[in-house]
N, C-alpha and C positions, 0 to 999 in steps of 0.2 A: 388636443385642442390648442390652437394657436391664439393666445390672447396677450395683448400688452396689458400690464397691470400698472395702475396709477394709484399712488397713495392719496387718499381723500379724507376729508373730515366733513361731517355733516352738521349744518347749523340751519335751523328753521325757526323763524320768529314771525310774529305778526298775525297769526291766526288763532282761533279759539280752541286749539288742541295742542297737546304736548309735543315737544321736540322729537319724540320717538315716533310720532304718527306722521311720517313723511308722506307727502301726497303722491298718489298714483298719477301716471300720465298715460293717456290713450291718444294715439295719433291715427286718424282715419284719413286715408288718401284715396280719392277717386282718380281714375285713369282717363285722360283725354276729355274731361268734362268741361264744356265751354261755359262762358259767362251766362248764356241763356239756357243752360241745361239743368237749372235748379229752380225750384218753385218760387223762392223769394225774389228772383229776378224775372221770372217768366211764368205766369199762371197756367200756361199750357202744360207745364211739367208738374207732375204730381209727386212731390217729395215731402210729405207731411212730417216725417220724423226728422229729417235734416232741417226743415223749416222751423220746427219746434226747438231743436237744439240751438239754432241761431237766435230765435226770438226770446229764448230764456237765457241767453248769454249775450255775446258781442259779435255782431257781424263786422268782418274786417273788409272795409270798402276799398282799401288800397293794398291788397296783398298780391305779391308778385312771385310767380314761379319762373322756371326757365322754359325755353321753347319746346324741349322734348323731355321724354320720360327720365332716362337715367341721369341726365344732367341735374335735374331737380333733386333726385334721390341722393346724389353725391353731396349736394349742398346741405340737405337735411342731416345727413350722417356726419358731416365735418364742420358745419358752420362756416364754410369757405366758398368763395365764388369759383365758378368753373374755369375762369381764366387761370386760377392757381392750381386746381386739382387736375385739370387736363382731361376730365371725363368727357367724351364726345359721342356717346351712345354705344359704339362697338368696342369699347375698352372698359375694364373694370376699375374699381377704386384702388389706387396704389396702397400697398400694405403699410406704408410709412404713416398713414393718417390715423390719428386717434378718432374714434367714433363715439357718437352719443350713447349707444348701448354699452360700450366699454366703460365709459365714465360712470353711468348709473349702476352697471353691474358691480363695479369695484366699490361702489358706495353701499352695497348691500341690496340693491334692487333685483327682483326677478325680471328678466328681460325676454320678451316673447315677440316673435314676428310671425304673422300670418299673411301670405300673399306674395306679391311681385317684388323680387329683390333687384335684379337687373344691374348689379354692380360687380359682376364677375362670378365665375364658378360654373357657368353654363356652357360647356364645350359642345360642339356639334357632334356629340356621340353620347353614349349612355353613361359616361363616367364624368362626374363633376371635378373641377379643380379645387381641392379641399381648402387650400389656404385662403381662397376668396369666398368661401361659403359664409352665410350669415352667422352660423354657429362658431365661426372662427373670427368674427368681427364684433363680438360682444353679446350676441344673443344666446340665451340658454336653449332656446327652442325656435325652430323654423318649420313652417308648413306652407307649401304652395309652390310657385314657379320661380325658377332662377333666371330665366331669360326675359324677353320683352313681350311675348304674346303666346297665348295658347287658345285652342278651341275650348269654349266654356264647358263642354260636356265630355269630350274625349281627353282633354288636357294634353293634346298633342301640339307640337309646334306646327304652325300652318305651312311653313316652307319645306320642312324635312319630314313631317309626320313622325317625329320622334317624341317619346314621352318627356314632358317637362313638368313633372309633379313629384314633389319630394317631401319627406319628413326627416329632418336632421341629416341630410345628405344621402338618404336612401330613397330610391324610387318607389313611388306608391301608385299602384294601379287600382283605381276605384271608380265607381259610377257616381255621378252627381253633378249638379250645376255649380260651377266654381264659386260664384258669389255666396251661395248657401253653404258650401263646404267650408269656406274661409270663416264665415260667421260662426258656424258650428264649432270649429276648432278654437276660436277665440273665446267663446262662451265656456267651453270645457276647461280651458286654461284658467279662466276666472274662477270657475267653480272648484277646481282642484288646487288652487293656489295655497302657498304658505301664508296663512293669515297674520303671521307675525312680521312679515316683510312687505314693503311696498312693491309695486310692479310698474314696468313700462310695457305697454301693448302697442305694437306698430302693426296696424291692420291696413294693408295696401291692396286694395281690390284691383283685379285686372279689368273690371268693368269701368268705363264703357269703351275700352280699347277694342279695335277690331282683331279678329273677325267677330263682330257683335252677334250675340244670340240672345233671344228672349228667354225669360225663365220658363220652366215647365208649366204648361197649362195656359200660357198667354196666347192671345189670338193674333199676334203680330206676324205670323208666318214663320216663326222660328229664327233662322239665321239669315242675315242680309245686311244691306247698307242703308236702308231707308230710315226715315225719321221715326216711323212707328216702331220699328225694332229697337232703335236706340232708346226711345221713351220707355219701352217695356223693360229694357235692361237697367235703365236708371231707376225705375220703380222697384226693381228687384234689389238693387243696391240700397235704396232707401229702406226697404223692409229689413234687410240684413242689419243695417245700422240700428234700426229700431229695436231689433232683438238683442243686440249687444248692449244698448243703453238700458233696455228693460232688465237685463241681467245685473247690470251695475245697480239699478234701483232695488232689485230683489235682495242683493247682498248688502244693501245699506252703504254703498260706496260713493254715491254722487257728491256728497259734501266734502269728500277727501280725494276727489279725482278731477284733474284738469283734462278736458276733452278738446282736442284740436282737430279741425276738419279743413281740408283744402284739396284742390285738384292739382295734379302734377304739371299740367300745362294747359294752354287754351284748347278749345274744341277743334276737332278735325272735321271741317265742313264737308269733306268728300264722303264721310261716313254718316251723315245726317245730323251732325252737331250744329249748334248755332252760337255765335258770340254776340248776337243782336247787333247793336250799332257799332261795336268795337271793330277796329280795322283788322282785317286779315285773320289768321288763326295759327294753329299748331305749326311749329317749325320756323316761325318768324318772331322778331322782337317788337313787332307792333302790338298794340294793346290786346288784340284778339288772341295773340299767341302766348302772352305771359301774365295778363291781368286776370286772375282766376277767382272763383267763388271760395270763400273761406270764412270760418267762424271759430270762436272759442267759447267754451261753456264750463262753468265751475259754480255749482250751487253754493250760495252763501258768500262767495268771494267776488265773482263778477256779476254785477247787477244785471237784471233782465232788460231786454228791449233796447240795448245800446247799439249804435252804429259808429264804429271807430273810423275816424278819418286819418288815423296814423298810417304813414307809409311804412311798410315792412316787406321783407323778402324772406324766402324760405331759409336762407342762411342765418337769419336772426333767431330761428327757433332753438338751435342748440344753446347759445348763451342765455336765451330767455328761460329755457327749461332748467338750466343750472341755477338761475336765480330762484325760480319757483320751488325747486326741490331743496335748495340750500346746499347742493353738492359742490364741494371745493376740490378742484383738481390740482394736485401738487405741481404738475407740469402743464400749465394752462396754454392751450394752443393760441396762436396769433389769429384769432377769429377775424374774418371779414364781416360776419354778422354782428349785430348790436343787440344788447339786452333791451327789449322794448316793454318788459313787464311793468315797470313803473307807469309808463304812459297808458297801457291797456287797463291796468287796475285802477289808476287814477281817473280815467275817462277823458284825459286831455292829451291831444296830439302834441308831440314835441318835434322840433326840427330834426330831420333825419339826415345824417351825413351822407356823402356821395356813396352810391352803391351801383353795382354792375350786374346786368343780366345778359345771358347769352355768352358766346365764345368767339366764333369767327365774325359774326355780326353781333354787335354789342349795343345794348341800351345803357346809357350812362344817366343815372338819376341824381338830381339835386332838386327835390320837389320845390315848386311845381314843375320844374324843367326836366325834360327828357331829351337827350341827344341820341340819335341813332347813327352809328358809324361802324366802320370795320375795325377790327382789332389792330391792324397795322396801318390804318389811315389810307387804305387803297380802295379802289372800286368807286361806287356811286358817291356823290357829294353828301355830306352829313345833312341830316334833317333835325330840326329842333321843334319840340312841341311843348305847350303848356297843358299838361294832361289833367290838371284840375279844372280848368275852364274850357278845355277842348279835348275831352276824353276820346272822341272819335278820330282824333288826329287828322283833321281836315285842313288845318292851317299850319303850314311849315313856316316857322318864324326865324329860320336861320339867317335870312337876309336882313331882318329888322334888328336882330340881336347878335351880331358877330362876336361881341365880347363874351356872351354866354357860351357860344360855340367854342371859343378859344379856351375858356375856363374849364369846360367839361372835357375837351380834348386833352388838355394838359393833365387833368386829373387821371384820365385813362393812361396816358403815357407814364405818369409818375407811378401809378399802381403796377404797371407791367414791366417797368424797367429792370427790376431785379428778379423777374421770373424768366428763366432761360426759355427760349423758344421750344427746345426739345421737351422740357418739362411740361409745357402747356399742351403738348401732343398726347400726354398721358402715358401710363405704364405700357411698356412693350413697344411704344412708338419712338423710342430713342431717349426717353427721359423718365421722370418719376422715380429716380433712384435706381434705374436699370432693372426694375422688376420685369418679368416676362408679362406679355400682354394676354390676359384671359380673353377668350372669345365671348361674343355676346349674341344678340339677336335683334329683333326689330325694336324700334323706338316706341 
């Protein structure tokens, strides 16, 4: 097993339990869920468990993911922007990067992943590339798919009809609806855990990514592209989340567990998703592509019924989780993400430094301003929006505020000047330390 080891010390203060009772962390990720694909934004969608998770915790009103799947997952694992890591969907995460599960594992955490990895290891044949597997990137256990998409029932890749369902690097042939199987695995891990050690559970559903299928017994017609099928799949995801949360309740873990939920990118409207009034969707850096539903829940720590106006992005989660858990890494990465825990726990939004979403097309944020431009300053003219007062991005203010355009353009240039162009292409693409490029699959 290939793991980088980091010397860490653990310090946890400020809660009503001892320093040895380090908090558990559960990260729940939906795939391709749009702004209007969740009940708290759209009453058409029936997601009572996720709605309750948010209403009993904090709804994150300004949470940003990247435009496509693997790009967001790389930012979660590294705390760094895609401009730096170079992950662009069909390449994996370079082995030089320290990951969130590695940091928590070396601090004594049990680290489990159930679901979609999409950061390398999934060759277009029956044999994975072991160095890129989740179990060689910090996870003790992985169950689910390595690539970008599978049939929900056969667990086959839609393009090649090859099996993409694994347990710890070994192929698994079994029947069952993927959403339910992933929840079952997560529940089993919680039940069989070492009760003397905290855990990280990363549960990354392939729902509601295409090819979308409804859960067994649903009347949506099974598999298809329509809104009815998507709503049924979303309901199945919500039920799975409810079962996992119920198990945490049964085990008496809710008061010592931070639960984080978000979607990996905006909704794919071609498959029945909706982003409501947000502009465009998956694959773009307009709000519909990157402004996603998200919430945090921690009984007794995060007060219920909150709506946080704090701007944050997926890269912020790694440093924030380090703060929450008290894990100190001896060799701290140069995170692009920021620790936003004080703002979330305190209930007051703070000024967010500049951050970047996307890669070839980039959204540069300095709230409330958002500049959309290209990485190299080529192509279409930049667009500038005030996304607090104009979340639908109807009014391009670049002509009225050229000084803001210049400021944010310079911020992007300053950020990228020391990142070699080859490195930004990702491993195997000529950069990233010269590692070979693992193959991938759909976004």
